[in-house]
Steps between C-alpha positions, in 0.01 A plus 500: 500500500642590838410427857447874539172461315361303792270712714433746220119533501305431187185693413179326404167650406236342714123497469250350742358168384181324582539206732512163337263233626649256746380208292725598209706212355866593546730438200806460728495355848762574765644150470516519121671838509760384753588192298505709183760735648711210628473314170607809303805527724579129458466527123733800493754320720491183290537702181795692647665174614447342159649798313790524742585130467473525123756783495722312742483191281584704191794694639642402838646160396391308809624148546263218591603525865440873498154448344408246764620741769312800360175302470546382857558858614191614305277236662620619840488877463201545264233373748660711773492838327164418337354439848620843606330653195174314566495637856547855369231446231255380765572804715444738208181317400338506849286824479360395164429149620317622810263711291437218250431246775239729659326541166507123444348444846207732414629740766508848362847650553535859614581766243826568687610135470420488129681830444808360673474181293479695172808704591693184583384337176621800299837482678544124446691531167751743651535289815569192286769690308666613824483149640658333197762771443615559857412175680467213257790590266768587759397209725516248214834641378656499846388144577624385157846650552517351848397157372754504216783612728413241766478219244838602356672528837363190671401269216768587244245579225741740337296809414731765367469859611385625160227234495369608841506867402333435163229283656427756774495788250259308278260449791526851648515718188307296246267236644379700804409824311323303227306309765408826678365677192303197379339445840426874525295509179331164567377619842398837352256320269346315795469823699277656234247220539536502879440874541190483278373222726559690828406854394117464526533420871640840598455870435840542339846513652499683831730796554694320775585217257565727201845588635595128508475467122841467336540678167719330241586742225505378142843658465636271772352194330666589169835569666478170685429314178786671317751439781410151623352350184726659234814658644604254773442186288702662222778589741487150643518355149804715414689396813409137429637524145830646616529240775417214264756620243769516769410149620503374140848642435629355826355160412674507162833586664518860383621763738322817396603823666272787590648704216413223255147485639458878491338520150241242603445672834457840335256359245293320761502795739412739215210287381371460856527871578328601176219247547457582869514872431248469220265296717527744789460808278196354323350401832563843649360681194194276486449529874538877485246531221254271673558661840460849354167411343391315812603795719293738286199274533548453875542876561189573294302238693615648831389844383157357418491324837569836670208657315676672209336402172683753281753235398574403140769252395668577171541196278866489394535138392329210327537225761249373755543815706355703215177304537516541879549876465214523253272307733609714797423820308156369409440405863600844635295672231196297602567576867525873425170484317336313786634749753377787285155340479497450878605861559233631266242267653596620847461862390165426339375318809535821701302711254122507548401799288369351176612779265851510647515121496410485130773749410762309699396165352528632145840659565633182665368278220673709234827492692494127578435397141729765344212626286395836354168531677228299668135528598296341775133455415253404771171326434180681596238223544211752511563629146710203379777740400875518540610832642810676621572845632873465422657400167861581414542704183137622494367833625148367551392518863293182483454245226214255470438227251267200472635194683480298176681745270856473374785289628441610860135398470599160363731443797229618742248263340715189456744545788790400272824695461565657160860555382481668157814600308311667210185671628417655160451153358249415773141599407414559867753785530353852483738713293304822558689599817838454324387721213375768740814504715764418240617204706601172336407186692750227409424236766237438766496285811158489660423290808189460720506600867342213690429489873515194724137418429573481126313821421653720228539851642638652181800481268855635487616606154869568427616654172830484308807330642773763504765281337275460197429129551175334595408423858655169600365208700710629788320836473169315518613317815624826654176683422301200628678515836444875517132486404442259790629774731296760310182301565569497874582873503187587302277295727658660807447849356143416401431350841643808668284722283190294581577505871562875487169558321321281752661690785402835351145371453478384860650826624236693303224295657633555851547870433143536373323304771349692793578222747833483676705191407818385680703187421686346792782240487508188723716690753234768545674777302307725261605444139265734313236760584279693257397867519171423674687323782724802549192726515330280759814453712599867464858419402736494200620191311831510689307499828329174405709290258773298669355546847372211707133475589598514867651845440199636308216354706569561869290606796133513402591345163678196648197283428585523126830318564314231694258449211794484257672234712180297506467521119862389451453216744166368375509607138140623531367841402408742782250790470437789742199720411451861608805513724723785599876537450736786572717657232869571542414857597258381774177575308215247499364328192204266467574208270389159392814285535564178308817291538551201271793265436714529181588164343679385185355277230632209705317618814823612665454791742696809395343760731173678560284771342337770712205695351368817667163644396467854634142553627570811707280727282211254497529463879481876545192532277330213676562655842356835387192352338431276799409813695195564278379157392503141602802279444310285251419801280862621521626161388263503206606852400870414521445178310314674215735798485411806299206330329264591794593867518224596251227332702306179455138428408334211680165395646479549875236464771464779757334446836383800705428460875408740779618457857227562756572800736833556316466878514432508875779254564754691285422826678589338827843380372805711554736627229749215555 
């Protein structure tokens, strides 16, 4: 592991989480976590001191005075450099502690604060390693050397140079690395629990904090273990052996030259080099294999994250990565299937023609389940039959069958899925179609199509898995997800067809009626106008539809706009009988005008309806007839229509009277 790894961003897959309740009992408090980190450091330091002093006792041949001096030095320097470490630990712990204290105080922390705390928690193991390796170890070693040299110079303790060097090397290259790696893994275990505790309070790690994550490659961990835990202790042991042998010979009075020591030196150096080389090579090979597999998995996951699901990891081993690759392949396969279902569902949602929709559903079902053919049968509640106009593999234009017949009928009746791997052994299966077409049905998957209200709309029947096996439970789940979309698409298509039929029916009524009908939106614009309206207004559909009432009814017709405004304001119907309006060409027309508000089922105003009854012909007849008979008789004739044209028998009384001197008087009158 190198310092160059610091600042290298790690990549985490994040998913939004639901917020945890503020009353949640926290497994770790801020105070507990702080003391836990400090106590782990103290334990590691005490263990390192104990191991170091054991090695010193076993090999450095300290006198009693030297032991007293070294213990005195330890009691002086250990609290000092431990205090420095505690200060650094507290500084590293601060973002995590702030978030935990807010949660403990029932004050909901911000997602940004929790995100920062999670990142710091994930970096704590690496920060502890850096602290022990580059602060704790060198500081303890330097203070130890200084203490031993000072005690030798001023208090005549008598530490020899080789003892000082051996003691310092033991601390720096053996005790400190062991302490660092042990504290690293101990804190890593705590971090797992801590992150699980903090994660529900945020929506994942924010992008700004993502770059602060420090990646520690597994290769670096293995190399660190091989170098500091295997190679350096072995090298230290070899040097110690050579040094101890030389001291032993000197103590016995033997003067051994370098040439005499050469066989021992060569043997020790050879053993050390072979062991160190073997450890490094094994670490590098293992790290390379692990890193290669991890890199494949990471690259594949990044491809999936970028939207590419056409990724398959080849299983080339038998270790844990083989299981990871297998699981990844299953995951991507499931994602591809889900995307395919969504794409097909999206395509189906845009199709409203029922015949076209049925063909596309059948084609998509066959493709999704990798089957030979499929059929979609809809239920006709009027005849209690299952019917379909499209069936793959059959030339029949439309098929109909009783809703209780065969396997499809059983599914329609019971609402239960049927997955049959030997249809010929099932008495419900009708073998007649196979005999007529020469087709061999080997397996059937039949599932009901159920809408949100629980009503069975029909069944989907899929035949013969192409790989020769039966339909699996996964196929059932896939078809179940697809049939849910089919139900929505069918209801949309049926609703569209019903609405279209209703529209055509209404259009036929408006086209057939002799009265002019105009629908007007809340802004006063004409939405629709039937043929009778165009005849009365003497204009085309383009002259009326889309125009405002203020544009159509101006001048002598302005009163119509006033009546419309009053209807929209009051919500009350207005009626104008035997009134005159001018057409778009300036001609007059006599009409009965009715304007009424249009409202929804919830009494919400959506516009107005204007009805024009053309009475121009009746007005003309009435005017002509009024010249020859009284108005009352004219009204009766117009009211009874053609029924009075053949005459009418009734009892009448006739009074004759003579005016006295009428002849003389009339002769005296002029022509006028």
